[in-house]
N, C-alpha and C positions, 0 to 999 in steps of 0.2 A: 396306349396311344398318346404318348407324351410328345412334346415338341411340335404339336400341330397348332396352327392359328385357330382362332374362334370360328372363322368361316370353314376351314377344313374339318373341324370337329362337328360343325352343324351338318355336314354331309356324311362323313365317315361314321360318326357315333350316333347322331340323331336322325339318320336316314333322310336328310334334307335333299333339296335339289337346287342347283345354282340356276340363275336366270339364263334363258336361252341366248345364245350368241355372245355370252359374257366370258366364257372360259378361254384360257390361252391356248388350249390344244384343239379348239374347234376347227380352225383352218390351218393347222400345223401338219406338215407332211414330211418332215425329215426322217431319215432312216435310223432305226434304233428300236429300243424296247421300252414299253410303258410298264412301270412298276407301281405297286401300291404306295401311296404317299405315307401311310402309317407304318408299314413294316418292310417295304421294299421287295415284297414278293413279286416275281415276274408275272405279268397278267396278259399283255397283248404285244404282238410284234407289229412294227409299222406297216408291213405288207398286208396286214389284216384290215387296215384303216381305209375308209372311203368317205366321201362327202355326201351325206344323206340330206343336206340342207335343212336339218331339223333343229340346229342350234347347239348341239352337243357333239363331242367326238363320237364317231360311229365306227364299229369294227364288225366284220362278218364272222369272226371267230375269236376264241380266246386260247391262250396257251393251255394245252391239255392238263386238266386237273387243277387249274389255277383259281377257278371261281365255283361257288356254290349257287345253284338256282333254287329259289324258294317262292312260294305263292305269296303275293302281296294283295290284300283286299282293301288297302287304304284308299282314300279319295272316292269311295263308292264304286270302284270297278276292280276287276281282276286283272292283275299284271304278274309278271315274273321278275322278282328282284334278283340282282346279282350281288354277291358279297365275296370278299377276299377269303379264300380257303384258309389262309394262314392266321389272319387276325380278326376275321369276320366283320371287317369294315364295309359299310354300304358303298357300292360303286355306282349303281344306277339300275337299269332294267334291260331285259332282253326281249325283243319282239321277233316274231316269225311270220312268214307269209306276206311280206310287203314287197317282195320282188326287186329289192335294190341291187342284189348281187346273185350270182349263181347259187350260193349257199342259202339264200333266202332267209338270212338271220341278221338282225341288227342289234348289237350290243350298244346301247345308248348310255354313255358313261360321263359322269361329272368330271370336268378337268381338275377340280380341286381334290379329287380322290387319287389323282395320278401324279407321278413324277416321270420325266422322260430321261432315258439313258441313251445318248447317241452311240451309233456304231462307230468304232474307231477305224 
């Protein structure tokens, strides 16, 4: 995971979280693909994205086989962490049962863990 800024490393390597409403992709809805900032593995399509008003980019699905889900018990609660299948960089967390979309799933992702590739 070279060529990452200190802020990006704090997310992808140290499993940090950026401040809500601070990320450049929170209110960004251009057409394209979101890839891992560390390894450029394809993670999310723009048509999966929705505005959950939570302060982080939200997607109701991931590209098949692109993320690993694992139990996270940090901060004194049980959550499901999502990491990049290719480089194992921390992306954020996934939540279910919130009824934001028909898929009833919210991938809550740090903007700093992503790079956007526009559709040509």
